[in-house]
C-alpha positions in Angstrom: 0.5 -11.2 12.7 -1.8 -14.0 11.6 -3.2 -16.1 8.8 -5.2 -18.1 11.2 -8.8 -17.9 12.5 -10.9 -14.8 12.1 -10.6 -12.0 14.6 -13.4 -9.9 16.1 -16.2 -12.2 14.9 -16.0 -12.2 11.1 -12.8 -10.3 10.7 -9.5 -12.1 9.9 -7.3 -8.9 10.2 -7.6 -6.3 13.0 -4.9 -3.9 11.7 -3.8 -3.7 8.1 -1.2 -1.8 6.1 -2.6 -1.0 2.6 0.0 -0.2 -0.1 -1.1 1.8 -3.1 1.0 2.6 -6.1 0.9 6.1 -7.4 -0.5 4.8 -10.7 -3.5 3.4 -8.8 -4.6 7.0 -8.2 -4.5 7.8 -11.9 -7.5 5.7 -12.8 -7.9 5.9 -16.5 -6.1 9.3 -16.7 -2.7 9.4 -18.4 -1.1 11.4 -15.5 -1.8 12.8 -12.1 -4.8 12.1 -9.8 -8.3 11.0 -10.9 -10.9 12.3 -8.4 -13.4 9.5 -9.0 -10.6 6.9 -8.3 -9.8 8.7 -5.0 -13.5 8.4 -4.1 -13.6 4.7 -4.8 -10.6 4.1 -2.7 -12.0 6.2 0.1 -15.3 4.3 0.1 -13.4 1.0 0.3 -11.3 2.1 3.2 -14.4 3.5 5.0 -16.1 0.1 4.6 -13.4 -1.6 6.6 -13.0 1.2 9.2 -16.7 0.8 9.9 -15.9 -2.8 10.8 -13.4 -1.5 13.4 -10.3 -2.4 11.3 -7.3 -0.2 11.9 -5.9 1.1 8.6 -2.5 2.4 7.7 -1.6 3.3 4.2 1.5 3.9 2.1 1.3 5.5 -1.3 3.7 5.7 -4.2 4.3 8.7 -6.4 4.7 7.2 -9.8 1.7 9.0 -11.2 3.5 12.3 -10.7 7.3 11.5 -10.6 9.5 8.5 -10.8 13.0 8.9 -9.4 14.8 5.9 -11.0 14.0 6.8 -14.7 15.0 10.4 -14.0 18.4 9.2 -12.6 19.0 7.1 -15.7 18.6 10.3 -17.8 21.4 12.0 -15.8 19.8 13.5 -12.7 21.5 12.9 -9.4 19.7 9.8 -8.0 19.3 11.1 -4.5 17.7 14.3 -5.8 15.4 12.3 -8.1 14.3 10.1 -5.2 13.6 13.1 -2.9 11.4 14.6 -5.6 9.6 11.2 -5.7 9.0 11.5 -1.9 7.4 14.9 -2.4 5.1 13.3 -5.0 3.9 10.8 -2.5 3.1 13.6 -0.1 0.9 15.2 -2.7 -0.9 11.9 -3.3 -1.3 11.4 0.5 -2.9 14.9 0.9 -5.2 14.3 -2.0 -6.4 11.0 -0.5 -6.7 12.5 3.0 -9.0 15.2 1.6 -11.1 12.6 -0.2 -11.5 10.4 2.8 -12.3 13.3 5.1 -15.1 14.4 2.8 -16.9 11.2 3.6 -16.2 11.4 7.3 -13.1 9.4 7.8 -10.7 10.9 10.4 -7.3 10.8 8.7 -3.8 11.8 9.5 -0.8 12.1 7.1 2.6 11.4 8.6 5.6 12.2 6.5 9.1 10.7 6.8 10.4 14.0 5.5 9.6 16.8 7.9 7.1 19.4 6.5 5.1 20.3 9.6 2.9 22.8 7.7 1.2 20.0 5.7 1.8 16.8 7.6 2.8 15.3 11.0 6.3 13.9 11.3 6.4 10.1 11.3 6.3 9.0 14.9 5.6 5.3 15.5 3.9 5.6 18.9 1.7 8.6 17.7 0.6 6.5 14.7 -0.4 3.7 16.9 -2.4 6.1 19.1 -4.2 7.3 16.0 -5.2 3.8 15.2 -6.5 3.3 18.7 -8.7 6.4 18.2 -10.1 5.0 14.9 -8.1 7.2 12.6 -6.7 6.2 9.2 -2.9 7.0 9.0 -1.3 7.7 5.6 2.5 7.3 5.7 4.0 9.6 3.1 7.5 10.3 1.8 8.6 6.6 1.7 11.3 5.8 4.3 12.7 9.3 4.0 15.8 7.9 2.4 16.8 7.8 -1.3 17.4 4.4 -3.0 14.5 2.8 -1.1 11.2 2.3 -2.8 7.7 2.8 -1.3 7.4 -1.0 -1.3 10.2 -1.1 1.2 8.5 1.7 3.1 5.3 -0.3 3.2 7.0 -3.4 4.5 8.8 -1.3 7.2 5.7 0.5 8.3 3.7 -2.7 8.4 6.3 -4.2 10.8 6.6 -1.1 12.9 2.9 -0.7 13.5 2.4 -4.4 14.2 0.0 -4.9 11.2 -1.5 -8.3 10.8 -1.0 -8.2 7.0 0.5 -6.1 4.2 -2.1 -5.6 1.4 -0.5 -4.7 -2.0 -3.2 -3.1 -4.1 -2.7 -3.4 -7.8 -4.4 -1.6 -10.7 -6.5 -4.1 -12.6 -4.3 -7.1 -11.7 -6.0 -9.5 -9.3 -3.0 -11.3 -7.9 0.5 -12.6 -8.8 0.9 -14.3 -12.2 3.8 -16.2 -13.9 3.6 -13.6 -16.7 1.9 -10.3 -17.5 -1.8 -11.2 -17.7 -2.5 -8.1 -19.7 -0.2 -9.4 -22.4 -0.2 -13.2 -22.1 -3.7 -14.8 -22.2 -2.0 -18.0 -20.9 -0.6 -16.4 -17.8 -1.3 -18.5 -14.7 -2.4 -16.9 -11.4 -1.0 -18.2 -8.1 -3.4 -18.5 -5.1 -0.5 -18.9 -2.6 3.2 -18.5 -2.8 6.1 -18.8 -0.3 8.5 -15.8 0.0 11.3 -17.9 -1.5 9.2 -18.9 -4.5 8.4 -15.3 -5.2 12.1 -14.3 -4.9 13.5 -17.2 -6.9 11.0 -16.8 -9.7 11.4 -13.0 -9.7 7.7 -12.6 -9.6 6.4 -9.0 -9.5 5.1 -9.0 -5.9 7.3 -6.1 -4.7 11.0 -5.2 -4.9 13.4 -7.7 -3.4 14.5 -5.6 -0.5 10.8 -5.2 0.6 10.0 -8.9 0.1 13.1 -10.0 2.0 12.2 -7.8 4.9 8.7 -9.4 5.0 10.2 -12.8 4.8 12.7 -12.3 7.6 9.9 -11.0 9.8 7.1 -13.4 8.7 4.8 -10.6 7.5 2.1 -12.1 5.2 1.5 -10.3 2.0 -1.7 -10.3 -0.1 -1.6 -8.9 -3.7 -5.0 -8.0 -5.0 -7.0 -5.8 -7.3 -8.3 -2.7 -5.6 -10.3 -1.6 -8.7 -12.8 -4.4 -8.0 -14.8 -2.5 -5.4 -15.5 -4.6 -2.3 -12.2 -6.7 -2.5 -10.7 -4.9 0.5 -13.6 -5.7 2.7 -13.7 -9.3 1.5 -10.0 -9.7 2.4 -10.3 -8.4 5.9 -13.3 -10.8 6.4 -11.1 -13.7 5.4 -12.1 -14.4 1.8 -9.3 -16.6 0.5 -10.4 -16.3 -3.2 -9.3 -12.7 -3.4 -5.8 -12.1 -4.6 -2.6 -14.1 -4.0 -1.2 -14.8 -0.5 2.6 -14.7 0.0 3.7 -16.2 3.3 
């Protein structure tokens, strides 16, 4: 893991874990999956794979189902969370299809066993996929209720030995001290420490996920994926993109 000199010539990061929220797949649609947004994401991933960057991905399911709100309305929390895991698998399969259409070799690994549609999550197999130039999408979160896909992203980033965890946001280009879509005076941070993010309760990721990254010194970059080209700029070491938490 590094925030130091560039790797492989002009590349700063050799292996990345990209975290997408389910809402990021909606695009401008009110619900579900927007095909043009899938294509945009696939093109950005292809651009970094062409530079020999190894890419793992974790996707949320909030565009289809959110477990916590359902639980507050009376559903059993574990059941609601398992339903959310299934939503992430749907998103993963949709993204896999979009990426394979443009020639990216992609594998979906699920933390919940469903061998008809996805491989089971096996760490060593995932690393072997990376070595063969394949993109790996990690679905179904951690496979456990009460844990978010942010926590799954932190866990998978550490397990696969990623150089950085990239938190892709939808039309928000970093971490702010207030909601920039509501407060025109919101101030963007270029860099933060883990403790600053925790103490100020900034919306980087949930506290369990952030603590896991802090304890294991996994750098996090929060950035706007809707600005096409940002992902490539990040792996090339452009420090003006997003907010670094380290």
